[in-house]
PyMOL Python script that loads the backbone (N, CA, C, O; Angstrom):
from pymol import cmd

cmd.read_pdbstr("""\
ATOM      1  N   MET A   1     -63.974 112.348 116.573  1.00  0.00           N
ATOM      2  CA  MET A   1     -64.669 112.498 117.275  1.00  0.00           C
ATOM      3  C   MET A   1     -65.918 113.230 116.096  1.00  0.00           C
ATOM      4  O   MET A   1     -67.147 113.162 116.074  1.00  0.00           O
ATOM      5  N   LEU A   2     -65.140 113.764 115.401  1.00  0.00           N
ATOM      6  CA  LEU A   2     -66.144 114.525 114.150  1.00  0.00           C
ATOM      7  C   LEU A   2     -66.687 113.730 113.119  1.00  0.00           C
ATOM      8  O   LEU A   2     -67.491 114.168 112.297  1.00  0.00           O
ATOM      9  N   LEU A   3     -66.301 112.665 113.141  1.00  0.00           N
ATOM     10  CA  LEU A   3     -66.520 111.392 112.208  1.00  0.00           C
ATOM     11  C   LEU A   3     -68.026 111.152 112.565  1.00  0.00           C
ATOM     12  O   LEU A   3     -68.921 111.140 111.720  1.00  0.00           O
ATOM     13  N   VAL A   4     -68.223 110.948 114.007  1.00  0.00           N
ATOM     14  CA  VAL A   4     -69.520 110.575 114.890  1.00  0.00           C
ATOM     15  C   VAL A   4     -70.820 111.328 114.703  1.00  0.00           C
ATOM     16  O   VAL A   4     -71.943 111.024 115.107  1.00  0.00           O
ATOM     17  N   PHE A   5     -70.286 112.729 113.767  1.00  0.00           N
ATOM     18  CA  PHE A   5     -71.587 113.766 113.612  1.00  0.00           C
ATOM     19  C   PHE A   5     -71.445 113.582 111.980  1.00  0.00           C
ATOM     20  O   PHE A   5     -72.507 113.445 111.374  1.00  0.00           O
ATOM     21  N   HIS A   6     -70.526 113.570 111.407  1.00  0.00           N
ATOM     22  CA  HIS A   6     -70.468 113.854 110.026  1.00  0.00           C
ATOM     23  C   HIS A   6     -70.796 112.546 109.095  1.00  0.00           C
ATOM     24  O   HIS A   6     -71.009 112.788 107.906  1.00  0.00           O
ATOM     25  N   LEU A   7     -70.851 111.309 109.488  1.00  0.00           N
ATOM     26  CA  LEU A   7     -71.220 109.933 109.159  1.00  0.00           C
ATOM     27  C   LEU A   7     -72.973 109.776 109.073  1.00  0.00           C
ATOM     28  O   LEU A   7     -73.589 109.529 108.037  1.00  0.00           O
ATOM     29  N   PRO A   8     -73.445 109.939 110.128  1.00  0.00           N
ATOM     30  CA  PRO A   8     -75.027 109.927 110.123  1.00  0.00           C
ATOM     31  C   PRO A   8     -75.411 111.140 109.072  1.00  0.00           C
ATOM     32  O   PRO A   8     -76.319 110.866 108.287  1.00  0.00           O
ATOM     33  N   ASP A   9     -75.010 112.022 109.004  1.00  0.00           N
ATOM     34  CA  ASP A   9     -75.243 113.348 108.325  1.00  0.00           C
ATOM     35  C   ASP A   9     -75.237 113.049 106.768  1.00  0.00           C
ATOM     36  O   ASP A   9     -76.069 113.357 105.914  1.00  0.00           O
ATOM     37  N   TYR A  10     -73.990 112.323 106.656  1.00  0.00           N
ATOM     38  CA  TYR A  10     -73.623 111.919 105.413  1.00  0.00           C
ATOM     39  C   TYR A  10     -74.864 111.094 104.946  1.00  0.00           C
ATOM     40  O   TYR A  10     -75.443 111.542 103.956  1.00  0.00           O
ATOM     41  N   PHE A  11     -75.408 109.839 105.568  1.00  0.00           N
ATOM     42  CA  PHE A  11     -76.335 108.739 105.286  1.00  0.00           C
ATOM     43  C   PHE A  11     -77.551 109.845 105.245  1.00  0.00           C
ATOM     44  O   PHE A  11     -78.339 109.740 104.305  1.00  0.00           O
ATOM     45  N   LEU A  12     -77.692 110.569 105.902  1.00  0.00           N
ATOM     46  CA  LEU A  12     -79.217 110.830 105.858  1.00  0.00           C
ATOM     47  C   LEU A  12     -79.134 112.068 104.689  1.00  0.00           C
ATOM     48  O   LEU A  12     -80.219 112.585 104.422  1.00  0.00           O
ATOM     49  N   HIS A  13     -78.114 112.509 104.078  1.00  0.00           N
ATOM     50  CA  HIS A  13     -78.342 113.429 102.996  1.00  0.00           C
ATOM     51  C   HIS A  13     -78.262 112.410 101.823  1.00  0.00           C
ATOM     52  O   HIS A  13     -78.807 112.807 100.793  1.00  0.00           O
ATOM     53  N   LEU A  14     -77.705 111.203 101.773  1.00  0.00           N
ATOM     54  CA  LEU A  14     -77.711 110.262 100.780  1.00  0.00           C
ATOM     55  C   LEU A  14     -79.219 109.620 100.806  1.00  0.00           C
ATOM     56  O   LEU A  14     -79.726 109.233  99.753  1.00  0.00           O
ATOM     57  N   ALA A  15     -79.818 109.537 101.883  1.00  0.00           N
ATOM     58  CA  ALA A  15     -81.052 109.064 101.844  1.00  0.00           C
ATOM     59  C   ALA A  15     -82.268 110.109 101.007  1.00  0.00           C
ATOM     60  O   ALA A  15     -83.067 109.850 100.107  1.00  0.00           O
ATOM     61  N   SER A  16     -81.982 111.343 101.752  1.00  0.00           N
ATOM     62  CA  SER A  16     -82.899 112.606 100.834  1.00  0.00           C
ATOM     63  C   SER A  16     -82.666 112.098  99.310  1.00  0.00           C
ATOM     64  O   SER A  16     -83.596 111.748  98.584  1.00  0.00           O
ATOM     65  N   TRP A  17     -81.711 112.103  99.039  1.00  0.00           N
ATOM     66  CA  TRP A  17     -81.208 112.066  97.429  1.00  0.00           C
ATOM     67  C   TRP A  17     -81.870 110.938  96.854  1.00  0.00           C
ATOM     68  O   TRP A  17     -82.473 110.977  95.781  1.00  0.00           O
ATOM     69  N   ILE A  18     -81.740 109.870  97.630  1.00  0.00           N
ATOM     70  CA  ILE A  18     -82.495 108.504  97.142  1.00  0.00           C
ATOM     71  C   ILE A  18     -84.092 108.987  96.875  1.00  0.00           C
ATOM     72  O   ILE A  18     -84.764 108.726  95.877  1.00  0.00           O
ATOM     73  N   ILE A  19     -84.438 109.644  97.873  1.00  0.00           N
ATOM     74  CA  ILE A  19     -86.048 109.682  98.053  1.00  0.00           C
ATOM     75  C   ILE A  19     -86.375 110.644  96.954  1.00  0.00           C
ATOM     76  O   ILE A  19     -87.438 110.420  96.374  1.00  0.00           O
ATOM     77  N   ILE A  20     -85.744 111.559  96.596  1.00  0.00           N
ATOM     78  CA  ILE A  20     -85.956 112.303  95.602  1.00  0.00           C
ATOM     79  C   ILE A  20     -85.710 111.876  94.231  1.00  0.00           C
ATOM     80  O   ILE A  20     -86.225 112.493  93.298  1.00  0.00           O
ATOM     81  N   ILE A  21     -84.817 110.670  94.005  1.00  0.00           N
ATOM     82  CA  ILE A  21     -84.711 110.541  92.660  1.00  0.00           C
ATOM     83  C   ILE A  21     -85.770 109.238  92.442  1.00  0.00           C
ATOM     84  O   ILE A  21     -86.230 108.881  91.357  1.00  0.00           O
ATOM     85  N   ASP A  22     -86.047 108.596  93.819  1.00  0.00           N
ATOM     86  CA  ASP A  22     -87.321 107.793  93.733  1.00  0.00           C
ATOM     87  C   ASP A  22     -88.575 108.551  93.253  1.00  0.00           C
ATOM     88  O   ASP A  22     -89.230 108.134  92.298  1.00  0.00           O
ATOM     89  N   VAL A  23     -88.798 109.317  93.716  1.00  0.00           N
ATOM     90  CA  VAL A  23     -90.175 110.015  93.322  1.00  0.00           C
ATOM     91  C   VAL A  23     -90.433 110.843  92.181  1.00  0.00           C
ATOM     92  O   VAL A  23     -91.555 111.134  91.768  1.00  0.00           O
ATOM     93  N   THR A  24     -89.121 111.279  91.594  1.00  0.00           N
ATOM     94  CA  THR A  24     -88.922 111.944  90.138  1.00  0.00           C
ATOM     95  C   THR A  24     -88.953 110.394  89.298  1.00  0.00           C
ATOM     96  O   THR A  24     -89.545 110.416  88.219  1.00  0.00           O
ATOM     97  N   LEU A  25     -88.513 109.421  89.619  1.00  0.00           N
ATOM     98  CA  LEU A  25     -88.699 108.388  88.485  1.00  0.00           C
ATOM     99  C   LEU A  25     -89.998 107.910  88.532  1.00  0.00           C
ATOM    100  O   LEU A  25     -90.467 107.542  87.455  1.00  0.00           O
ATOM    101  N   SER A  26     -90.808 107.811  89.690  1.00  0.00           N
ATOM    102  CA  SER A  26     -92.345 107.555  89.759  1.00  0.00           C
ATOM    103  C   SER A  26     -92.983 108.356  89.289  1.00  0.00           C
ATOM    104  O   SER A  26     -94.052 107.900  88.882  1.00  0.00           O
ATOM    105  N   TRP A  27     -92.785 109.943  89.044  1.00  0.00           N
ATOM    106  CA  TRP A  27     -93.681 110.542  88.318  1.00  0.00           C
ATOM    107  C   TRP A  27     -93.404 110.504  86.819  1.00  0.00           C
ATOM    108  O   TRP A  27     -94.281 110.780  86.000  1.00  0.00           O
ATOM    109  N   LEU A  28     -91.934 110.092  86.416  1.00  0.00           N
ATOM    110  CA  LEU A  28     -91.911 109.804  85.004  1.00  0.00           C
ATOM    111  C   LEU A  28     -92.409 108.834  84.562  1.00  0.00           C
ATOM    112  O   LEU A  28     -92.913 108.826  83.439  1.00  0.00           O
ATOM    113  N   ILE A  29     -92.375 107.611  85.487  1.00  0.00           N
ATOM    114  CA  ILE A  29     -93.159 106.323  84.867  1.00  0.00           C
ATOM    115  C   ILE A  29     -94.740 106.762  84.864  1.00  0.00           C
ATOM    116  O   ILE A  29     -95.351 106.494  83.830  1.00  0.00           O
ATOM    117  N   ALA A  30     -95.407 107.361  85.838  1.00  0.00           N
ATOM    118  CA  ALA A  30     -96.639 107.653  85.903  1.00  0.00           C
ATOM    119  C   ALA A  30     -97.450 108.476  84.835  1.00  0.00           C
ATOM    120  O   ALA A  30     -98.651 108.333  84.606  1.00  0.00           O
ATOM    121  N   PHE A  31     -96.572 109.386  84.202  1.00  0.00           N
ATOM    122  CA  PHE A  31     -96.705 110.164  83.216  1.00  0.00           C
ATOM    123  C   PHE A  31     -96.127 109.483  81.696  1.00  0.00           C
ATOM    124  O   PHE A  31     -96.258 110.176  80.687  1.00  0.00           O
ATOM    125  N   ASN A  32     -95.638 108.431  81.614  1.00  0.00           N
ATOM    126  CA  ASN A  32     -95.300 107.383  80.711  1.00  0.00           C
ATOM    127  C   ASN A  32     -94.151 108.220  79.977  1.00  0.00           C
ATOM    128  O   ASN A  32     -94.145 108.205  78.746  1.00  0.00           O
ATOM    129  N   VAL A  33     -93.418 108.769  80.496  1.00  0.00           N
ATOM    130  CA  VAL A  33     -92.199 109.579  80.003  1.00  0.00           C
ATOM    131  C   VAL A  33     -91.265 108.477  79.652  1.00  0.00           C
ATOM    132  O   VAL A  33     -90.681 108.418  78.570  1.00  0.00           O
ATOM    133  N   ILE A  34     -91.141 107.555  80.667  1.00  0.00           N
ATOM    134  CA  ILE A  34     -90.231 106.533  80.663  1.00  0.00           C
ATOM    135  C   ILE A  34     -90.820 105.266  80.788  1.00  0.00           C
ATOM    136  O   ILE A  34     -91.576 105.310  81.758  1.00  0.00           O
ATOM    137  N   ASN A  35     -90.833 104.012  80.194  1.00  0.00           N
ATOM    138  CA  ASN A  35     -91.223 102.930  80.253  1.00  0.00           C
ATOM    139  C   ASN A  35     -90.699 101.740  80.885  1.00  0.00           C
ATOM    140  O   ASN A  35     -89.608 101.318  80.501  1.00  0.00           O
ATOM    141  N   THR A  36     -91.430 101.046  81.948  1.00  0.00           N
ATOM    142  CA  THR A  36     -90.809 100.163  82.660  1.00  0.00           C
ATOM    143  C   THR A  36     -90.537  98.664  81.863  1.00  0.00           C
ATOM    144  O   THR A  36     -90.212  97.642  82.467  1.00  0.00           O
ATOM    145  N   GLN A  37     -90.716  98.744  80.558  1.00  0.00           N
ATOM    146  CA  GLN A  37     -90.486  97.540  79.723  1.00  0.00           C
ATOM    147  C   GLN A  37     -89.101  97.704  79.379  1.00  0.00           C
ATOM    148  O   GLN A  37     -88.565  96.929  78.587  1.00  0.00           O
ATOM    149  N   ASN A  38     -88.434  98.732  79.958  1.00  0.00           N
ATOM    150  CA  ASN A  38     -86.931  98.811  79.361  1.00  0.00           C
ATOM    151  C   ASN A  38     -86.226  97.898  80.587  1.00  0.00           C
ATOM    152  O   ASN A  38     -86.796  98.022  81.671  1.00  0.00           O
ATOM    153  N   ASP A  39     -85.358  97.226  80.570  1.00  0.00           N
ATOM    154  CA  ASP A  39     -84.783  96.297  81.752  1.00  0.00           C
ATOM    155  C   ASP A  39     -84.082  97.168  82.543  1.00  0.00           C
ATOM    156  O   ASP A  39     -84.208  96.969  83.751  1.00  0.00           O
ATOM    157  N   VAL A  40     -83.241  98.254  82.141  1.00  0.00           N
ATOM    158  CA  VAL A  40     -82.475  99.174  82.841  1.00  0.00           C
ATOM    159  C   VAL A  40     -83.309  99.820  84.086  1.00  0.00           C
ATOM    160  O   VAL A  40     -83.106  99.767  85.299  1.00  0.00           O
ATOM    161  N   VAL A  41     -84.385 100.487  83.265  1.00  0.00           N
ATOM    162  CA  VAL A  41     -85.455 101.335  83.966  1.00  0.00           C
ATOM    163  C   VAL A  41     -85.912 100.406  85.135  1.00  0.00           C
ATOM    164  O   VAL A  41     -85.793 100.686  86.328  1.00  0.00           O
ATOM    165  N   ARG A  42     -86.416  99.334  84.655  1.00  0.00           N
ATOM    166  CA  ARG A  42     -87.160  98.492  85.746  1.00  0.00           C
ATOM    167  C   ARG A  42     -86.135  98.134  86.783  1.00  0.00           C
ATOM    168  O   ARG A  42     -86.558  98.104  87.939  1.00  0.00           O
ATOM    169  N   SER A  43     -84.886  97.860  86.591  1.00  0.00           N
ATOM    170  CA  SER A  43     -83.933  97.469  87.504  1.00  0.00           C
ATOM    171  C   SER A  43     -83.677  98.349  88.502  1.00  0.00           C
ATOM    172  O   SER A  43     -83.454  97.955  89.646  1.00  0.00           O
ATOM    173  N   ILE A  44     -83.685  99.675  88.155  1.00  0.00           N
ATOM    174  CA  ILE A  44     -83.365 100.926  88.727  1.00  0.00           C
ATOM    175  C   ILE A  44     -84.660 101.039  89.682  1.00  0.00           C
ATOM    176  O   ILE A  44     -84.597 101.183  90.903  1.00  0.00           O
ATOM    177  N   TRP A  45     -85.493 100.976  89.148  1.00  0.00           N
ATOM    178  CA  TRP A  45     -87.221 101.155  89.929  1.00  0.00           C
ATOM    179  C   TRP A  45     -86.978 100.180  90.953  1.00  0.00           C
ATOM    180  O   TRP A  45     -87.137 100.559  92.114  1.00  0.00           O
ATOM    181  N   ARG A  46     -86.607  98.945  90.735  1.00  0.00           N
ATOM    182  CA  ARG A  46     -86.874  97.984  91.611  1.00  0.00           C
ATOM    183  C   ARG A  46     -85.704  98.124  92.879  1.00  0.00           C
ATOM    184  O   ARG A  46     -86.041  97.925  94.046  1.00  0.00           O
ATOM    185  N   ALA A  47     -84.455  98.446  92.548  1.00  0.00           N
ATOM    186  CA  ALA A  47     -83.470  98.949  93.362  1.00  0.00           C
ATOM    187  C   ALA A  47     -84.062 100.254  94.292  1.00  0.00           C
ATOM    188  O   ALA A  47     -84.012 100.126  95.515  1.00  0.00           O
ATOM    189  N   LEU A  48     -84.614 101.488  93.720  1.00  0.00           N
ATOM    190  CA  LEU A  48     -85.001 101.995  94.500  1.00  0.00           C
ATOM    191  C   LEU A  48     -86.155 101.879  95.422  1.00  0.00           C
ATOM    192  O   LEU A  48     -86.238 102.569  96.438  1.00  0.00           O
ATOM    193  N   GLU A  49     -87.089 100.965  95.052  1.00  0.00           N
ATOM    194  CA  GLU A  49     -88.393 100.665  95.629  1.00  0.00           C
ATOM    195  C   GLU A  49     -87.990  99.640  96.752  1.00  0.00           C
ATOM    196  O   GLU A  49     -88.704  99.478  97.741  1.00  0.00           O
ATOM    197  N   SER A  50     -86.785  98.937  96.552  1.00  0.00           N
ATOM    198  CA  SER A  50     -86.458  97.965  97.837  1.00  0.00           C
ATOM    199  C   SER A  50     -85.714  98.978  98.980  1.00  0.00           C
ATOM    200  O   SER A  50     -85.622  98.725 100.181  1.00  0.00           O
ATOM    201  N   LEU A  51     -85.218 100.165  98.306  1.00  0.00           N
ATOM    202  CA  LEU A  51     -84.598 100.992  99.407  1.00  0.00           C
ATOM    203  C   LEU A  51     -85.239 101.709 100.221  1.00  0.00           C
ATOM    204  O   LEU A  51     -84.921 101.913 101.393  1.00  0.00           O
ATOM    205  N   THR A  52     -86.543 102.299  99.432  1.00  0.00           N
ATOM    206  CA  THR A  52     -87.449 103.547 100.125  1.00  0.00           C
ATOM    207  C   THR A  52     -88.573 102.733 100.799  1.00  0.00           C
ATOM    208  O   THR A  52     -89.026 103.107 101.881  1.00  0.00           O
ATOM    209  N   ALA A  53     -89.072 101.527 100.122  1.00  0.00           N
ATOM    210  CA  ALA A  53     -90.115 100.679 100.981  1.00  0.00           C
ATOM    211  C   ALA A  53     -90.055 100.521 102.623  1.00  0.00           C
ATOM    212  O   ALA A  53     -91.099 100.604 103.269  1.00  0.00           O
ATOM    213  N   PRO A  54     -89.115 100.351 103.100  1.00  0.00           N
ATOM    214  CA  PRO A  54     -88.935 100.081 104.611  1.00  0.00           C
ATOM    215  C   PRO A  54     -89.280 101.776 105.008  1.00  0.00           C
ATOM    216  O   PRO A  54     -90.325 102.002 105.618  1.00  0.00           O
ATOM    217  N   LEU A  55     -88.448 102.829 104.672  1.00  0.00           N
ATOM    218  CA  LEU A  55     -88.745 104.429 105.064  1.00  0.00           C
ATOM    219  C   LEU A  55     -90.508 104.336 105.169  1.00  0.00           C
ATOM    220  O   LEU A  55     -91.181 104.338 106.200  1.00  0.00           O
ATOM    221  N   TYR A  56     -90.965 104.258 103.797  1.00  0.00           N
ATOM    222  CA  TYR A  56     -92.135 104.757 103.575  1.00  0.00           C
ATOM    223  C   TYR A  56     -93.499 103.961 104.379  1.00  0.00           C
ATOM    224  O   TYR A  56     -94.466 104.622 104.757  1.00  0.00           O
ATOM    225  N   ARG A  57     -93.420 102.601 104.554  1.00  0.00           N
ATOM    226  CA  ARG A  57     -94.115 101.624 105.119  1.00  0.00           C
ATOM    227  C   ARG A  57     -94.807 102.118 106.499  1.00  0.00           C
ATOM    228  O   ARG A  57     -96.016 102.051 106.720  1.00  0.00           O
ATOM    229  N   PRO A  58     -93.723 102.680 107.484  1.00  0.00           N
ATOM    230  CA  PRO A  58     -94.793 102.926 108.823  1.00  0.00           C
ATOM    231  C   PRO A  58     -95.361 104.551 108.581  1.00  0.00           C
ATOM    232  O   PRO A  58     -96.173 105.021 109.379  1.00  0.00           O
ATOM    233  N   ILE A  59     -94.986 105.151 107.707  1.00  0.00           N
ATOM    234  CA  ILE A  59     -95.600 106.314 107.594  1.00  0.00           C
ATOM    235  C   ILE A  59     -97.085 106.200 106.968  1.00  0.00           C
ATOM    236  O   ILE A  59     -98.161 106.675 107.332  1.00  0.00           O
ATOM    237  N   ARG A  60     -96.668 105.285 105.752  1.00  0.00           N
ATOM    238  CA  ARG A  60     -98.221 104.764 105.095  1.00  0.00           C
ATOM    239  C   ARG A  60     -99.385 104.411 106.206  1.00  0.00           C
ATOM    240  O   ARG A  60    -100.554 104.798 106.198  1.00  0.00           O
ATOM    241  N   LYS A  61     -98.794 103.652 107.062  1.00  0.00           N
ATOM    242  CA  LYS A  61     -99.813 102.872 108.260  1.00  0.00           C
ATOM    243  C   LYS A  61    -100.583 104.404 108.715  1.00  0.00           C
ATOM    244  O   LYS A  61    -101.779 104.696 108.725  1.00  0.00           O
ATOM    245  N   ILE A  62     -99.658 105.024 108.989  1.00  0.00           N
ATOM    246  CA  ILE A  62    -100.326 106.404 109.850  1.00  0.00           C
ATOM    247  C   ILE A  62    -100.922 107.670 109.284  1.00  0.00           C
ATOM    248  O   ILE A  62    -101.655 108.436 109.908  1.00  0.00           O
ATOM    249  N   LEU A  63    -100.581 107.784 108.210  1.00  0.00           N
ATOM    250  CA  LEU A  63    -101.011 108.819 107.098  1.00  0.00           C
ATOM    251  C   LEU A  63    -102.551 108.092 106.802  1.00  0.00           C
ATOM    252  O   LEU A  63    -102.700 106.870 106.778  1.00  0.00           O
ATOM    253  N   PRO A  64    -103.694 109.111 106.578  1.00  0.00           N
ATOM    254  CA  PRO A  64    -104.726 108.778 106.085  1.00  0.00           C
ATOM    255  C   PRO A  64    -104.644 108.470 104.245  1.00  0.00           C
ATOM    256  O   PRO A  64    -103.684 108.718 103.515  1.00  0.00           O
ATOM    257  N   ASP A  65    -106.033 107.841 103.834  1.00  0.00           N
ATOM    258  CA  ASP A  65    -105.566 107.731 102.564  1.00  0.00           C
ATOM    259  C   ASP A  65    -106.083 108.603 101.940  1.00  0.00           C
ATOM    260  O   ASP A  65    -107.194 109.047 102.229  1.00  0.00           O
ATOM    261  N   PHE A  66    -105.184 109.124 100.699  1.00  0.00           N
ATOM    262  CA  PHE A  66    -105.284 110.153  99.959  1.00  0.00           C
ATOM    263  C   PHE A  66    -105.658 110.059  98.608  1.00  0.00           C
ATOM    264  O   PHE A  66    -105.716 111.092  97.941  1.00  0.00           O
ATOM    265  N   GLY A  67    -105.947 108.852  98.059  1.00  0.00           N
ATOM    266  CA  GLY A  67    -106.244 108.218  96.923  1.00  0.00           C
ATOM    267  C   GLY A  67    -104.908 107.970  96.124  1.00  0.00           C
ATOM    268  O   GLY A  67    -104.156 107.125  96.609  1.00  0.00           O
ATOM    269  N   ALA A  68    -104.555 108.534  95.082  1.00  0.00           N
ATOM    270  CA  ALA A  68    -103.768 108.477  94.329  1.00  0.00           C
ATOM    271  C   ALA A  68    -102.432 109.223  94.832  1.00  0.00           C
ATOM    272  O   ALA A  68    -101.294 108.836  94.566  1.00  0.00           O
ATOM    273  N   LEU A  69    -102.771 110.415  95.645  1.00  0.00           N
ATOM    274  CA  LEU A  69    -101.581 111.028  96.270  1.00  0.00           C
ATOM    275  C   LEU A  69    -101.135 110.427  97.265  1.00  0.00           C
ATOM    276  O   LEU A  69    -101.875 109.818  98.037  1.00  0.00           O
ATOM    277  N   ASP A  70     -99.291 110.534  97.465  1.00  0.00           N
ATOM    278  CA  ASP A  70     -98.793 109.565  98.179  1.00  0.00           C
ATOM    279  C   ASP A  70     -97.855 110.541  99.172  1.00  0.00           C
ATOM    280  O   ASP A  70     -96.694 110.641  98.774  1.00  0.00           O
ATOM    281  N   LEU A  71     -98.115 111.144 100.178  1.00  0.00           N
ATOM    282  CA  LEU A  71     -97.069 111.859 101.050  1.00  0.00           C
ATOM    283  C   LEU A  71     -96.420 111.549 101.804  1.00  0.00           C
ATOM    284  O   LEU A  71     -96.144 112.315 102.727  1.00  0.00           O
ATOM    285  N   SER A  72     -95.790 110.014 101.710  1.00  0.00           N
ATOM    286  CA  SER A  72     -94.814 109.532 102.674  1.00  0.00           C
ATOM    287  C   SER A  72     -93.757 109.953 102.238  1.00  0.00           C
ATOM    288  O   SER A  72     -93.017 110.328 103.147  1.00  0.00           O
ATOM    289  N   PRO A  73     -93.284 110.079 101.100  1.00  0.00           N
ATOM    290  CA  PRO A  73     -92.127 110.700 100.483  1.00  0.00           C
ATOM    291  C   PRO A  73     -91.662 112.000 101.261  1.00  0.00           C
ATOM    292  O   PRO A  73     -90.531 112.392 101.549  1.00  0.00           O
ATOM    293  N   LEU A  74     -92.934 112.541 101.508  1.00  0.00           N
ATOM    294  CA  LEU A  74     -92.629 114.331 101.908  1.00  0.00           C
ATOM    295  C   LEU A  74     -92.513 114.199 103.383  1.00  0.00           C
ATOM    296  O   LEU A  74     -91.758 114.937 104.015  1.00  0.00           O
ATOM    297  N   VAL A  75     -93.354 113.135 104.044  1.00  0.00           N
ATOM    298  CA  VAL A  75     -93.000 113.215 105.545  1.00  0.00           C
ATOM    299  C   VAL A  75     -91.684 112.412 105.759  1.00  0.00           C
ATOM    300  O   VAL A  75     -90.962 112.818 106.670  1.00  0.00           O
ATOM    301  N   VAL A  76     -91.340 111.505 105.162  1.00  0.00           N
ATOM    302  CA  VAL A  76     -89.881 111.062 105.613  1.00  0.00           C
ATOM    303  C   VAL A  76     -88.797 112.240 105.086  1.00  0.00           C
ATOM    304  O   VAL A  76     -87.715 112.430 105.641  1.00  0.00           O
ATOM    305  N   LEU A  77     -89.191 112.862 104.124  1.00  0.00           N
ATOM    306  CA  LEU A  77     -87.936 113.808 103.886  1.00  0.00           C
ATOM    307  C   LEU A  77     -87.935 115.246 105.120  1.00  0.00           C
ATOM    308  O   LEU A  77     -86.981 115.968 105.409  1.00  0.00           O
ATOM    309  N   LEU A  78     -89.117 115.285 105.563  1.00  0.00           N
ATOM    310  CA  LEU A  78     -89.294 116.376 106.744  1.00  0.00           C
ATOM    311  C   LEU A  78     -88.512 115.660 107.982  1.00  0.00           C
ATOM    312  O   LEU A  78     -87.693 116.211 108.716  1.00  0.00           O
ATOM    313  N   ILE A  79     -88.925 114.392 108.041  1.00  0.00           N
ATOM    314  CA  ILE A  79     -88.057 114.068 109.273  1.00  0.00           C
ATOM    315  C   ILE A  79     -86.485 113.547 108.905  1.00  0.00           C
ATOM    316  O   ILE A  79     -85.775 113.514 109.910  1.00  0.00           O
ATOM    317  N   ILE A  80     -86.085 113.302 108.163  1.00  0.00           N
ATOM    318  CA  ILE A  80     -84.545 113.526 107.507  1.00  0.00           C
ATOM    319  C   ILE A  80     -84.209 114.774 107.880  1.00  0.00           C
ATOM    320  O   ILE A  80     -83.139 114.712 108.485  1.00  0.00           O
ATOM    321  N   ASN A  81     -84.648 115.989 107.801  1.00  0.00           N
ATOM    322  CA  ASN A  81     -84.294 117.025 107.717  1.00  0.00           C
ATOM    323  C   ASN A  81     -84.331 117.408 109.007  1.00  0.00           C
ATOM    324  O   ASN A  81     -83.418 118.194 109.260  1.00  0.00           O
ATOM    325  N   VAL A  82     -84.938 117.194 109.803  1.00  0.00           N
ATOM    326  CA  VAL A  82     -85.270 117.447 111.261  1.00  0.00           C
ATOM    327  C   VAL A  82     -84.018 116.907 112.044  1.00  0.00           C
ATOM    328  O   VAL A  82     -83.477 117.528 112.959  1.00  0.00           O
ATOM    329  N   LEU A  83     -83.558 115.484 111.504  1.00  0.00           N
ATOM    330  CA  LEU A  83     -82.892 114.699 112.081  1.00  0.00           C
ATOM    331  C   LEU A  83     -81.338 115.167 111.661  1.00  0.00           C
ATOM    332  O   LEU A  83     -80.399 114.898 112.410  1.00  0.00           O
ATOM    333  N   ARG A  84     -81.132 115.939 110.317  1.00  0.00           N
ATOM    334  CA  ARG A  84     -80.053 116.208 110.010  1.00  0.00           C
ATOM    335  C   ARG A  84     -79.860 117.761 110.672  1.00  0.00           C
ATOM    336  O   ARG A  84     -78.703 118.140 110.852  1.00  0.00           O
ATOM    337  N   GLY A  85     -80.881 118.584 111.004  1.00  0.00           N
ATOM    338  CA  GLY A  85     -80.679 119.897 111.954  1.00  0.00           C
ATOM    339  C   GLY A  85     -80.396 119.389 113.408  1.00  0.00           C
ATOM    340  O   GLY A  85     -79.818 120.245 114.079  1.00  0.00           O
ATOM    341  N   ILE A  86     -80.605 118.437 113.946  1.00  0.00           N
ATOM    342  CA  ILE A  86     -80.190 117.960 115.192  1.00  0.00           C
ATOM    343  C   ILE A  86     -79.080 117.553 115.275  1.00  0.00           C
ATOM    344  O   ILE A  86     -78.430 117.849 116.277  1.00  0.00           O
ATOM    345  N   ILE A  87     -78.491 116.723 114.226  1.00  0.00           N
ATOM    346  CA  ILE A  87     -77.022 116.439 114.042  1.00  0.00           C
ATOM    347  C   ILE A  87     -76.023 117.390 114.049  1.00  0.00           C
ATOM    348  O   ILE A  87     -74.936 117.304 114.621  1.00  0.00           O
ATOM    349  N   SER A  88     -76.506 118.434 113.288  1.00  0.00           N
ATOM    350  CA  SER A  88     -75.588 119.461 112.809  1.00  0.00           C
ATOM    351  C   SER A  88     -75.584 120.320 114.046  1.00  0.00           C
ATOM    352  O   SER A  88     -74.582 121.035 114.066  1.00  0.00           O
ATOM    353  N   ARG A  89     -76.250 120.460 114.917  1.00  0.00           N
ATOM    354  CA  ARG A  89     -76.283 121.349 116.250  1.00  0.00           C
ATOM    355  C   ARG A  89     -75.478 120.464 117.245  1.00  0.00           C
ATOM    356  O   ARG A  89     -75.297 120.844 118.402  1.00  0.00           O
TER     357      ARG A  89
END
""", "prot")
cmd.dss("prot")
cmd.show_as("cartoon", "prot")
cmd.util.cbc("prot")
cmd.orient("prot")
């Protein structure tokens, strides 16, 4: 019975780390610290985008346009933390 609560919590924790890594990598690419011409960086970037895009897409439809500032990862992280709080109780 305990596995029923630990498994979703584990996946939500994993999703939050994937989002944090995605945001960090996007900042590094935006500030030209790492280059997407590298095949390894490009493949990691594409994999992270394919994992996070379905999470961001509904939030981006709801949020207003802030120009270059994308708040959808922050909103998704807040939703994940709320869900983890509900599961842990």
